[in-house]
N, CA, C and O atoms as a GROMACS GRO file, in nm:
protein
  540
    1MET      N    1  -1.251   2.573  -8.701
    1MET     CA    2  -1.259   2.435  -8.625
    1MET      C    3  -1.191   2.400  -8.500
    1MET      O    4  -1.083   2.426  -8.446
    2LEU      N    5  -1.312   2.320  -8.471
    2LEU     CA    6  -1.408   2.365  -8.360
    2LEU      C    7  -1.261   2.238  -8.252
    2LEU      O    8  -1.295   2.123  -8.280
    3GLU      N    9  -1.161   2.233  -8.177
    3GLU     CA   10  -1.085   2.230  -8.098
    3GLU      C   11  -1.182   2.102  -7.992
    3GLU      O   12  -1.285   2.134  -7.932
    4VAL      N   13  -1.130   1.980  -7.987
    4VAL     CA   14  -1.218   1.923  -7.885
    4VAL      C   15  -1.176   1.833  -7.783
    4VAL      O   16  -1.239   1.784  -7.689
    5LEU      N   17  -1.038   1.818  -7.827
    5LEU     CA   18  -0.903   1.757  -7.725
    5LEU      C   19  -0.820   1.810  -7.694
    5LEU      O   20  -0.861   1.926  -7.700
    6ARG      N   21  -0.706   1.813  -7.656
    6ARG     CA   22  -0.589   1.920  -7.592
    6ARG      C   23  -0.505   1.830  -7.512
    6ARG      O   24  -0.528   1.865  -7.397
    7ASN      N   25  -0.406   1.717  -7.510
    7ASN     CA   26  -0.357   1.730  -7.408
    7ASN      C   27  -0.246   1.690  -7.481
    7ASN      O   28  -0.265   1.670  -7.601
    8ALA      N   29  -0.130   1.674  -7.434
    8ALA     CA   30   0.033   1.675  -7.424
    8ALA      C   31   0.050   1.596  -7.546
    8ALA      O   32   0.135   1.628  -7.629
    9HIS      N   33  -0.030   1.489  -7.562
    9HIS     CA   34  -0.016   1.367  -7.665
    9HIS      C   35  -0.072   1.445  -7.819
    9HIS      O   36   0.003   1.458  -7.916
   10PHE      N   37  -0.208   1.488  -7.818
   10PHE     CA   38  -0.284   1.475  -7.948
   10PHE      C   39  -0.367   1.656  -7.936
   10PHE      O   40  -0.414   1.723  -7.844
   11VAL      N   41  -0.353   1.668  -8.042
   11VAL     CA   42  -0.471   1.793  -8.084
   11VAL      C   43  -0.561   1.754  -8.135
   11VAL      O   44  -0.511   1.702  -8.234
   12VAL      N   45  -0.720   1.732  -8.146
   12VAL     CA   46  -0.803   1.684  -8.207
   12VAL      C   47  -0.829   1.804  -8.212
   12VAL      O   48  -0.791   1.877  -8.121
   13THR      N   49  -0.931   1.876  -8.366
   13THR     CA   50  -1.008   1.974  -8.420
   13THR      C   51  -1.088   1.955  -8.538
   13THR      O   52  -1.042   1.910  -8.642
   14VAL      N   53  -1.234   1.994  -8.519
   14VAL     CA   54  -1.292   1.896  -8.604
   14VAL      C   55  -1.395   2.020  -8.716
   14VAL      O   56  -1.447   2.128  -8.688
   15ASP      N   57  -1.390   1.934  -8.857
   15ASP     CA   58  -1.422   2.077  -8.894
   15ASP      C   59  -1.572   2.034  -8.994
   15ASP      O   60  -1.549   1.983  -9.103
   16HIS      N   61  -1.728   2.057  -8.952
   16HIS     CA   62  -1.808   2.037  -8.983
   16HIS      C   63  -1.833   2.094  -9.078
   16HIS      O   64  -1.910   2.012  -9.127
   17THR      N   65  -1.831   2.173  -9.146
   17THR     CA   66  -1.859   2.238  -9.268
   17THR      C   67  -1.763   2.125  -9.369
   17THR      O   68  -1.802   2.045  -9.454
   18ALA      N   69  -1.664   2.147  -9.332
   18ALA     CA   70  -1.590   2.005  -9.440
   18ALA      C   71  -1.566   1.893  -9.417
   18ALA      O   72  -1.484   1.835  -9.488
   19LYS      N   73  -1.634   1.820  -9.301
   19LYS     CA   74  -1.684   1.740  -9.318
   19LYS      C   75  -1.546   1.587  -9.264
   19LYS      O   76  -1.538   1.473  -9.308
   20PHE      N   77  -1.473   1.646  -9.176
   20PHE     CA   78  -1.325   1.609  -9.140
   20PHE      C   79  -1.282   1.585  -9.058
   20PHE      O   80  -1.215   1.681  -9.095
   21VAL      N   81  -1.234   1.545  -8.952
   21VAL     CA   82  -1.107   1.569  -8.823
   21VAL      C   83  -0.962   1.560  -8.889
   21VAL      O   84  -0.892   1.513  -8.979
   22ARG      N   85  -0.970   1.634  -8.783
   22ARG     CA   86  -0.772   1.619  -8.792
   22ARG      C   87  -0.711   1.639  -8.657
   22ARG      O   88  -0.695   1.743  -8.593
   23VAL      N   89  -0.678   1.507  -8.627
   23VAL     CA   90  -0.584   1.472  -8.554
   23VAL      C   91  -0.449   1.483  -8.501
   23VAL      O   92  -0.410   1.368  -8.485
   24THR      N   93  -0.346   1.574  -8.460
   24THR     CA   94  -0.233   1.615  -8.454
   24THR      C   95  -0.167   1.543  -8.404
   24THR      O   96  -0.260   1.486  -8.347
   25ARG      N   97  -0.074   1.485  -8.369
   25ARG     CA   98   0.033   1.410  -8.244
   25ARG      C   99   0.156   1.542  -8.263
   25ARG      O  100   0.226   1.596  -8.348
   26THR      N  101   0.121   1.544  -8.111
   26THR     CA  102   0.301   1.614  -8.079
   26THR      C  103   0.358   1.573  -8.084
   26THR      O  104   0.359   1.470  -8.152
   27ALA      N  105   0.472   1.622  -8.008
   27ALA     CA  106   0.647   1.525  -8.036
   27ALA      C  107   0.692   1.510  -7.869
   27ALA      O  108   0.796   1.482  -7.808
   28GLU      N  109   0.538   1.549  -7.832
   28GLU     CA  110   0.590   1.455  -7.657
   28GLU      C  111   0.559   1.298  -7.665
   28GLU      O  112   0.456   1.236  -7.694
   29PRO      N  113   0.706   1.255  -7.623
   29PRO     CA  114   0.707   1.089  -7.612
   29PRO      C  115   0.598   1.044  -7.520
   29PRO      O  116   0.529   1.136  -7.476
   30PHE      N  117   0.566   0.922  -7.479
   30PHE     CA  118   0.488   0.897  -7.446
   30PHE      C  119   0.563   0.861  -7.259
   30PHE      O  120   0.673   0.814  -7.290
   31ASP      N  121   0.560   0.860  -7.137
   31ASP     CA  122   0.640   0.819  -7.044
   31ASP      C  123   0.638   0.680  -7.063
   31ASP      O  124   0.743   0.617  -7.073
   32SER      N  125   0.487   0.610  -7.071
   32SER     CA  126   0.496   0.395  -7.011
   32SER      C  127   0.426   0.389  -7.109
   32SER      O  128   0.425   0.477  -7.195
   33LEU      N  129   0.328   0.246  -7.114
   33LEU     CA  130   0.256   0.163  -7.188
   33LEU      C  131   0.123   0.211  -7.122
   33LEU      O  132   0.036   0.195  -7.207
   34GLU      N  133   0.069   0.260  -7.011
   34GLU     CA  134  -0.006   0.316  -6.919
   34GLU      C  135  -0.036   0.446  -7.022
   34GLU      O  136  -0.110   0.480  -7.114
   35GLN      N  137   0.050   0.483  -6.956
   35GLN     CA  138   0.073   0.663  -7.074
   35GLN      C  139  -0.027   0.637  -7.177
   35GLN      O  140  -0.147   0.664  -7.170
   36ILE      N  141   0.035   0.582  -7.273
   36ILE     CA  142   0.027   0.524  -7.365
   36ILE      C  143  -0.153   0.475  -7.454
   36ILE      O  144  -0.208   0.489  -7.563
   37GLU      N  145  -0.186   0.408  -7.301
   37GLU     CA  146  -0.310   0.330  -7.330
   37GLU      C  147  -0.439   0.483  -7.260
   37GLU      O  148  -0.541   0.514  -7.322
   38GLN      N  149  -0.400   0.548  -7.136
   38GLN     CA  150  -0.528   0.674  -7.115
   38GLN      C  151  -0.546   0.765  -7.222
   38GLN      O  152  -0.652   0.822  -7.250
   39LYS      N  153  -0.408   0.779  -7.297
   39LYS     CA  154  -0.415   0.952  -7.405
   39LYS      C  155  -0.478   0.868  -7.529
   39LYS      O  156  -0.558   0.932  -7.597
   40CYS      N  157  -0.459   0.762  -7.559
   40CYS     CA  158  -0.556   0.705  -7.686
   40CYS      C  159  -0.695   0.675  -7.604
   40CYS      O  160  -0.795   0.706  -7.668
   41LEU      N  161  -0.720   0.620  -7.475
   41LEU     CA  162  -0.885   0.638  -7.433
   41LEU      C  163  -0.942   0.733  -7.506
   41LEU      O  164  -1.029   0.731  -7.593
   42GLU      N  165  -0.822   0.893  -7.411
   42GLU     CA  166  -0.886   0.991  -7.439
   42GLU      C  167  -0.896   1.050  -7.556
   42GLU      O  168  -0.979   1.139  -7.577
   43LEU      N  169  -0.795   1.000  -7.661
   43LEU     CA  170  -0.831   1.064  -7.794
   43LEU      C  171  -1.000   0.992  -7.868
   43LEU      O  172  -1.111   1.038  -7.893
   44ILE      N  173  -0.948   0.885  -7.876
   44ILE     CA  174  -1.115   0.801  -7.897
   44ILE      C  175  -1.203   0.834  -7.817
   44ILE      O  176  -1.306   0.855  -7.882
   45ALA      N  177  -1.225   0.855  -7.674
   45ALA     CA  178  -1.326   0.930  -7.634
   45ALA      C  179  -1.414   1.070  -7.768
   45ALA      O  180  -1.531   1.091  -7.800
   46ALA      N  181  -1.332   1.109  -7.793
   46ALA     CA  182  -1.329   1.253  -7.850
   46ALA      C  183  -1.401   1.249  -7.945
   46ALA      O  184  -1.490   1.328  -7.976
   47LEU      N  185  -1.353   1.117  -8.018
   47LEU     CA  186  -1.423   1.098  -8.200
   47LEU      C  187  -1.507   0.995  -8.167
   47LEU      O  188  -1.545   0.940  -8.271
   48ALA      N  189  -1.551   0.948  -8.077
   48ALA     CA  190  -1.682   0.919  -8.094
   48ALA      C  191  -1.798   0.972  -8.010
   48ALA      O  192  -1.904   0.924  -7.971
   49LEU      N  193  -1.729   1.102  -7.995
   49LEU     CA  194  -1.898   1.158  -7.999
   49LEU      C  195  -1.884   1.232  -8.167
   49LEU      O  196  -1.901   1.353  -8.175
   50LEU      N  197  -1.856   1.162  -8.281
   50LEU     CA  198  -1.851   1.171  -8.407
   50LEU      C  199  -1.949   1.110  -8.522
   50LEU      O  200  -1.886   1.004  -8.526
   51ASP      N  201  -2.018   1.097  -8.587
   51ASP     CA  202  -2.074   1.024  -8.708
   51ASP      C  203  -1.921   1.061  -8.806
   51ASP      O  204  -1.885   1.166  -8.859
   52ARG      N  205  -1.854   0.920  -8.801
   52ARG     CA  206  -1.726   0.914  -8.863
   52ARG      C  207  -1.787   0.853  -8.972
   52ARG      O  208  -1.702   0.851  -9.061
   53ARG      N  209  -1.898   0.800  -9.013
   53ARG     CA  210  -1.976   0.759  -9.154
   53ARG      C  211  -1.960   0.879  -9.247
   53ARG      O  212  -1.918   0.889  -9.362
   54THR      N  213  -1.999   0.949  -9.174
   54THR     CA  214  -2.011   1.113  -9.288
   54THR      C  215  -1.890   1.232  -9.294
   54THR      O  216  -1.888   1.341  -9.352
   55MET      N  217  -1.764   1.144  -9.188
   55MET     CA  218  -1.610   1.250  -9.210
   55MET      C  219  -1.511   1.170  -9.205
   55MET      O  220  -1.525   1.048  -9.207
   56SER      N  221  -1.434   1.211  -9.201
   56SER     CA  222  -1.293   1.190  -9.250
   56SER      C  223  -1.238   1.192  -9.176
   56SER      O  224  -1.290   1.230  -9.071
   57LEU      N  225  -1.088   1.152  -9.175
   57LEU     CA  226  -0.975   1.152  -9.093
   57LEU      C  227  -0.838   1.180  -9.114
   57LEU      O  228  -0.766   1.104  -9.179
   58PHE      N  229  -0.795   1.290  -9.059
   58PHE     CA  230  -0.698   1.362  -9.101
   58PHE      C  231  -0.615   1.363  -9.009
   58PHE      O  232  -0.633   1.447  -8.922
   59LEU      N  233  -0.492   1.268  -8.997
   59LEU     CA  234  -0.359   1.193  -8.928
   59LEU      C  235  -0.239   1.261  -8.962
   59LEU      O  236  -0.163   1.220  -9.049
   60ASP      N  237  -0.212   1.403  -8.869
   60ASP     CA  238  -0.089   1.457  -8.905
   60ASP      C  239   0.036   1.378  -8.762
   60ASP      O  240   0.040   1.373  -8.639
   61ILE      N  241   0.101   1.341  -8.853
   61ILE     CA  242   0.182   1.259  -8.795
   61ILE      C  243   0.302   1.305  -8.737
   61ILE      O  244   0.354   1.254  -8.639
   62ARG      N  245   0.346   1.407  -8.801
   62ARG     CA  246   0.481   1.440  -8.837
   62ARG      C  247   0.628   1.430  -8.707
   62ARG      O  248   0.721   1.350  -8.692
   63ALA      N  249   0.582   1.566  -8.628
   63ALA     CA  250   0.595   1.621  -8.469
   63ALA      C  251   0.613   1.453  -8.378
   63ALA      O  252   0.694   1.443  -8.285
   64ALA      N  253   0.508   1.307  -8.432
   64ALA     CA  254   0.467   1.226  -8.324
   64ALA      C  255   0.697   1.120  -8.356
   64ALA      O  256   0.754   1.080  -8.458
   65PRO      N  257   0.735   1.123  -8.225
   65PRO     CA  258   0.921   1.072  -8.226
   65PRO      C  259   0.842   0.904  -8.281
   65PRO      O  260   0.728   0.858  -8.277
   66ALA      N  261   0.995   0.848  -8.339
   66ALA     CA  262   0.966   0.751  -8.400
   66ALA      C  263   1.009   0.593  -8.304
   66ALA      O  264   1.121   0.573  -8.258
   67ARG      N  265   0.896   0.501  -8.291
   67ARG     CA  266   0.864   0.425  -8.224
   67ARG      C  267   0.809   0.297  -8.307
   67ARG      O  268   0.708   0.305  -8.378
   68ASN      N  269   0.883   0.181  -8.292
   68ASN     CA  270   0.846   0.074  -8.346
   68ASN      C  271   0.898  -0.047  -8.252
   68ASN      O  272   0.912  -0.153  -8.313
   69ASP      N  273   0.934  -0.050  -8.095
   69ASP     CA  274   0.973  -0.137  -8.082
   69ASP      C  275   0.828  -0.231  -8.032
   69ASP      O  276   0.720  -0.178  -8.008
   70PRO      N  277   0.859  -0.406  -8.021
   70PRO     CA  278   0.753  -0.395  -8.036
   70PRO      C  279   0.645  -0.481  -7.850
   70PRO      O  280   0.568  -0.571  -7.814
   71LYS      N  281   0.710  -0.381  -7.808
   71LYS     CA  282   0.600  -0.313  -7.686
   71LYS      C  283   0.494  -0.285  -7.713
   71LYS      O  284   0.387  -0.343  -7.695
   72PHE      N  285   0.541  -0.121  -7.795
   72PHE     CA  286   0.490  -0.030  -7.804
   72PHE      C  287   0.388  -0.062  -7.929
   72PHE      O  288   0.279  -0.005  -7.930
   73GLU      N  289   0.429  -0.157  -8.040
   73GLU     CA  290   0.307  -0.168  -8.171
   73GLU      C  291   0.166  -0.286  -8.088
   73GLU      O  292   0.045  -0.283  -8.108
   74GLU      N  293   0.218  -0.345  -8.029
   74GLU     CA  294   0.160  -0.415  -7.938
   74GLU      C  295   0.028  -0.386  -7.813
   74GLU      O  296  -0.083  -0.428  -7.778
   75ALA      N  297   0.124  -0.293  -7.784
   75ALA     CA  298  -0.018  -0.202  -7.719
   75ALA      C  299  -0.113  -0.062  -7.726
   75ALA      O  300  -0.204  -0.009  -7.662
   76THR      N  301   0.014  -0.028  -7.908
   76THR     CA  302  -0.114   0.063  -7.985
   76THR      C  303  -0.194  -0.021  -8.069
   76THR      O  304  -0.307   0.029  -8.079
   77ARG      N  305  -0.181  -0.149  -8.148
   77ARG     CA  306  -0.262  -0.162  -8.213
   77ARG      C  307  -0.404  -0.139  -8.242
   77ARG      O  308  -0.475  -0.072  -8.317
   78ARG      N  309  -0.415  -0.262  -8.109
   78ARG     CA  310  -0.593  -0.220  -8.079
   78ARG      C  311  -0.660  -0.087  -8.042
   78ARG      O  312  -0.778  -0.090  -8.009
   79LEU      N  313  -0.612  -0.004  -8.044
   79LEU     CA  314  -0.614   0.121  -7.988
   79LEU      C  315  -0.616   0.218  -8.154
   79LEU      O  316  -0.700   0.304  -8.179
   80ARG      N  317  -0.534   0.189  -8.224
   80ARG     CA  318  -0.492   0.230  -8.330
   80ARG      C  319  -0.631   0.225  -8.362
   80ARG      O  320  -0.712   0.318  -8.356
   81ILE      N  321  -0.660   0.045  -8.413
   81ILE     CA  322  -0.806   0.089  -8.488
   81ILE      C  323  -0.903   0.090  -8.394
   81ILE      O  324  -1.016   0.078  -8.439
   82ALA      N  325  -0.896   0.096  -8.320
   82ALA     CA  326  -1.069   0.207  -8.242
   82ALA      C  327  -1.051   0.362  -8.227
   82ALA      O  328  -1.136   0.432  -8.172
   83ALA      N  329  -0.924   0.413  -8.284
   83ALA     CA  330  -0.923   0.550  -8.321
   83ALA      C  331  -0.995   0.582  -8.447
   83ALA      O  332  -1.072   0.677  -8.456
   84VAL      N  333  -0.961   0.484  -8.562
   84VAL     CA  334  -0.963   0.517  -8.719
   84VAL      C  335  -1.106   0.426  -8.827
   84VAL      O  336  -1.161   0.461  -8.931
   85ARG      N  337  -1.125   0.290  -8.731
   85ARG     CA  338  -1.232   0.260  -8.802
   85ARG      C  339  -1.343   0.355  -8.802
   85ARG      O  340  -1.365   0.424  -8.702
   86GLY      N  341  -1.438   0.365  -8.945
   86GLY     CA  342  -1.551   0.432  -8.950
   86GLY      C  343  -1.554   0.506  -9.075
   86GLY      O  344  -1.628   0.511  -9.173
   87PHE      N  345  -1.481   0.545  -9.048
   87PHE     CA  346  -1.407   0.701  -9.107
   87PHE      C  347  -1.449   0.723  -9.238
   87PHE      O  348  -1.551   0.654  -9.242
   88ALA      N  349  -1.435   0.785  -9.369
   88ALA     CA  350  -1.490   0.748  -9.453
   88ALA      C  351  -1.389   0.711  -9.529
   88ALA      O  352  -1.352   0.608  -9.584
   89ARG      N  353  -1.339   0.871  -9.513
   89ARG     CA  354  -1.147   0.879  -9.576
   89ARG      C  355  -1.025   0.834  -9.463
   89ARG      O  356  -1.068   0.809  -9.350
   90ILE      N  357  -0.948   0.827  -9.474
   90ILE     CA  358  -0.852   0.925  -9.363
   90ILE      C  359  -0.691   0.878  -9.487
   90ILE      O  360  -0.645   0.790  -9.559
   91ALA      N  361  -0.659   1.044  -9.423
   91ALA     CA  362  -0.485   1.093  -9.471
   91ALA      C  363  -0.414   1.032  -9.353
   91ALA      O  364  -0.437   1.014  -9.234
   92VAL      N  365  -0.336   1.013  -9.424
   92VAL     CA  366  -0.205   1.046  -9.268
   92VAL      C  367  -0.068   1.183  -9.321
   92VAL      O  368  -0.029   1.224  -9.431
   93LEU      N  369  -0.051   1.198  -9.259
   93LEU     CA  370   0.051   1.295  -9.304
   93LEU      C  371   0.162   1.244  -9.221
   93LEU      O  372   0.138   1.182  -9.118
   94VAL      N  373   0.310   1.274  -9.271
   94VAL     CA  374   0.384   1.161  -9.278
   94VAL      C  375   0.514   1.261  -9.302
   94VAL      O  376   0.514   1.329  -9.405
   95GLN      N  377   0.632   1.271  -9.203
   95GLN     CA  378   0.732   1.328  -9.196
   95GLN      C  379   0.844   1.293  -9.275
   95GLN      O  380   0.923   1.370  -9.330
   96THR      N  381   0.843   1.158  -9.276
   96THR     CA  382   0.997   1.069  -9.294
   96THR      C  383   0.963   0.949  -9.423
   96THR      O  384   0.840   0.935  -9.416
   97SER      N  385   1.007   0.872  -9.518
   97SER     CA  386   0.975   0.819  -9.568
   97SER      C  387   0.988   0.630  -9.470
   97SER      O  388   0.980   0.519  -9.522
   98ALA      N  389   1.008   0.665  -9.331
   98ALA     CA  390   1.010   0.527  -9.252
   98ALA      C  391   0.913   0.565  -9.187
   98ALA      O  392   0.902   0.491  -9.089
   99GLY      N  393   0.818   0.660  -9.189
   99GLY     CA  394   0.702   0.671  -9.121
   99GLY      C  395   0.616   0.655  -9.199
   99GLY      O  396   0.523   0.589  -9.152
  100ALA      N  397   0.599   0.692  -9.325
  100ALA     CA  398   0.530   0.594  -9.428
  100ALA      C  399   0.542   0.465  -9.434
  100ALA      O  400   0.438   0.400  -9.440
  101LEU      N  401   0.646   0.410  -9.435
  101LEU     CA  402   0.611   0.259  -9.445
  101LEU      C  403   0.595   0.210  -9.266
  101LEU      O  404   0.568   0.092  -9.243
  102GLN      N  405   0.605   0.267  -9.196
  102GLN     CA  406   0.471   0.172  -9.125
  102GLN      C  407   0.346   0.218  -9.070
  102GLN      O  408   0.267   0.178  -8.984
  103VAL      N  409   0.353   0.309  -9.143
  103VAL     CA  410   0.163   0.359  -9.178
  103VAL      C  411   0.144   0.246  -9.271
  103VAL      O  412   0.078   0.146  -9.246
  104GLN      N  413   0.215   0.275  -9.396
  104GLN     CA  414   0.165   0.146  -9.464
  104GLN      C  415   0.157  -0.050  -9.383
  104GLN      O  416   0.076  -0.136  -9.418
  105ARG      N  417   0.223  -0.062  -9.320
  105ARG     CA  418   0.234  -0.132  -9.232
  105ARG      C  419   0.089  -0.190  -9.208
  105ARG      O  420   0.013  -0.278  -9.251
  106HIS      N  421   0.094  -0.097  -9.121
  106HIS     CA  422   0.003  -0.040  -9.010
  106HIS      C  423  -0.180  -0.113  -9.089
  106HIS      O  424  -0.273  -0.182  -9.046
  107SER      N  425  -0.139  -0.035  -9.234
  107SER     CA  426  -0.307  -0.039  -9.279
  107SER      C  427  -0.285  -0.151  -9.311
  107SER      O  428  -0.399  -0.197  -9.319
  108ARG      N  429  -0.187  -0.265  -9.348
  108ARG     CA  430  -0.184  -0.365  -9.450
  108ARG      C  431  -0.288  -0.461  -9.260
  108ARG      O  432  -0.398  -0.516  -9.249
  109GLU      N  433  -0.219  -0.444  -9.196
  109GLU     CA  434  -0.257  -0.515  -9.056
  109GLU      C  435  -0.332  -0.512  -8.959
  109GLU      O  436  -0.331  -0.596  -8.869
  110ASP      N  437  -0.416  -0.404  -8.968
  110ASP     CA  438  -0.535  -0.356  -8.944
  110ASP      C  439  -0.677  -0.359  -9.011
  110ASP      O  440  -0.788  -0.345  -8.959
  111GLY      N  441  -0.638  -0.386  -9.158
  111GLY     CA  442  -0.693  -0.410  -9.271
  111GLY      C  443  -0.857  -0.259  -9.324
  111GLY      O  444  -0.976  -0.252  -9.352
  112ILE      N  445  -0.710  -0.160  -9.301
  112ILE     CA  446  -0.841   0.006  -9.263
  112ILE      C  447  -0.729   0.107  -9.382
  112ILE      O  448  -0.626   0.154  -9.334
  113ASP      N  449  -0.761   0.132  -9.536
  113ASP     CA  450  -0.692   0.262  -9.593
  113ASP      C  451  -0.708   0.349  -9.556
  113ASP      O  452  -0.788   0.428  -9.505
  114ARG      N  453  -0.545   0.315  -9.607
  114ARG     CA  454  -0.526   0.511  -9.532
  114ARG      C  455  -0.421   0.563  -9.605
  114ARG      O  456  -0.306   0.522  -9.591
  115LEU      N  457  -0.458   0.661  -9.692
  115LEU     CA  458  -0.397   0.751  -9.802
  115LEU      C  459  -0.279   0.823  -9.730
  115LEU      O  460  -0.289   0.925  -9.663
  116ILE      N  461  -0.162   0.750  -9.756
  116ILE     CA  462  -0.028   0.848  -9.651
  116ILE      C  463   0.077   0.933  -9.785
  116ILE      O  464   0.091   0.898  -9.902
  117SER      N  465   0.127   1.030  -9.725
  117SER     CA  466   0.202   1.152  -9.812
  117SER      C  467   0.280   1.222  -9.712
  117SER      O  468   0.293   1.188  -9.594
  118ASP      N  469   0.317   1.293  -9.753
  118ASP     CA  470   0.426   1.427  -9.654
  118ASP      C  471   0.340   1.568  -9.737
  118ASP      O  472   0.349   1.688  -9.711
  119ASN      N  473   0.279   1.517  -9.815
  119ASN     CA  474   0.198   1.658  -9.915
  119ASN      C  475   0.077   1.690  -9.841
  119ASN      O  476  -0.036   1.647  -9.868
  120GLU      N  477   0.105   1.756  -9.761
  120GLU     CA  478  -0.040   1.826  -9.657
  120GLU      C  479  -0.203   1.830  -9.786
  120GLU      O  480  -0.309   1.767  -9.781
  121HIS      N  481  -0.147   1.942  -9.895
  121HIS     CA  482  -0.218   1.945  -9.982
  121HIS      C  483  -0.285   1.864 -10.020
  121HIS      O  484  -0.400   1.880  -9.981
  122GLU      N  485  -0.263   1.724 -10.120
  122GLU     CA  486  -0.276   1.664 -10.128
  122GLU      C  487  -0.378   1.547 -10.050
  122GLU      O  488  -0.469   1.474 -10.089
  123LEU      N  489  -0.326   1.564  -9.950
  123LEU     CA  490  -0.438   1.473  -9.844
  123LEU      C  491  -0.536   1.536  -9.821
  123LEU      O  492  -0.639   1.480  -9.784
  124LEU      N  493  -0.528   1.638  -9.833
  124LEU     CA  494  -0.704   1.764  -9.788
  124LEU      C  495  -0.779   1.704  -9.888
  124LEU      O  496  -0.856   1.608  -9.884
  125ALA      N  497  -0.733   1.803 -10.010
  125ALA     CA  498  -0.751   1.749 -10.169
  125ALA      C  499  -0.871   1.616 -10.204
  125ALA      O  500  -0.978   1.616 -10.264
  126TYR      N  501  -0.786   1.501 -10.130
  126TYR     CA  502  -0.852   1.334 -10.134
  126TYR      C  503  -0.912   1.388 -10.024
  126TYR      O  504  -0.797   1.386  -9.980
  127LEU      N  505  -0.987   1.440  -9.923
  127LEU     CA  506  -1.057   1.407  -9.802
  127LEU      C  507  -1.158   1.494  -9.897
  127LEU      O  508  -1.261   1.436  -9.930
  128ALA      N  509  -1.139   1.619  -9.939
  128ALA     CA  510  -1.268   1.738  -9.914
  128ALA      C  511  -1.316   1.596 -10.113
  128ALA      O  512  -1.428   1.583 -10.163
  129ALA      N  513  -1.216   1.543 -10.153
  129ALA     CA  514  -1.340   1.460 -10.262
  129ALA      C  515  -1.406   1.337 -10.186
  129ALA      O  516  -1.468   1.264 -10.263
  130ALA      N  517  -1.408   1.296 -10.047
  130ALA     CA  518  -1.490   1.179 -10.012
  130ALA      C  519  -1.620   1.217 -10.052
  130ALA      O  520  -1.668   1.330 -10.061
  131PRO      N  521  -1.677   1.092 -10.077
  131PRO     CA  522  -1.834   1.063 -10.115
  131PRO      C  523  -1.899   1.046  -9.942
  131PRO      O  524  -1.854   1.004  -9.835
  132PRO      N  525  -1.977   1.081  -9.971
  132PRO     CA  526  -2.048   1.009  -9.785
  132PRO      C  527  -2.062   0.853  -9.784
  132PRO      O  528  -2.096   0.783  -9.880
  133ARG      N  529  -2.030   0.812  -9.658
  133ARG     CA  530  -2.034   0.647  -9.734
  133ARG      C  531  -2.088   0.598  -9.569
  133ARG      O  532  -2.061   0.621  -9.451
  134HIS      N  533  -2.190   0.505  -9.663
  134HIS     CA  534  -2.284   0.482  -9.547
  134HIS      C  535  -2.332   0.362  -9.548
  134HIS      O  536  -2.404   0.322  -9.639
  135ARG      N  537  -2.289   0.273  -9.424
  135ARG     CA  538  -2.330   0.118  -9.361
  135ARG      C  539  -2.433   0.068  -9.299
  135ARG      O  540  -2.432  -0.051  -9.266
   0.00000   0.00000   0.00000
């Protein structure tokens, strides 16, 4: 795995052989809405270097501090869509059922399918079975 980004909030690694990128959210809370924007733009820039059509995305958000207040939701929606749109498959690893429900809601709101589970092996198997998607 090649590390392409590391900051206080995200670690991004790419496995070009398996054709997936792993984004791990750390436990570090965001201090402000401005910081959310800054760190998410760093994430988006790192992901922009990839051919998303041929890659799958694995999001590990187990350590992320729980947060769903309206200002946070509003600040992150556009950034969330920009980060995940275009990948062949998206898998999201969650810690809690509340986290799974929030990601399910995001999936509906964004119109972008995601497989959500607390089982890492299940998600990795799903990504490994991803056929290349061409647009």
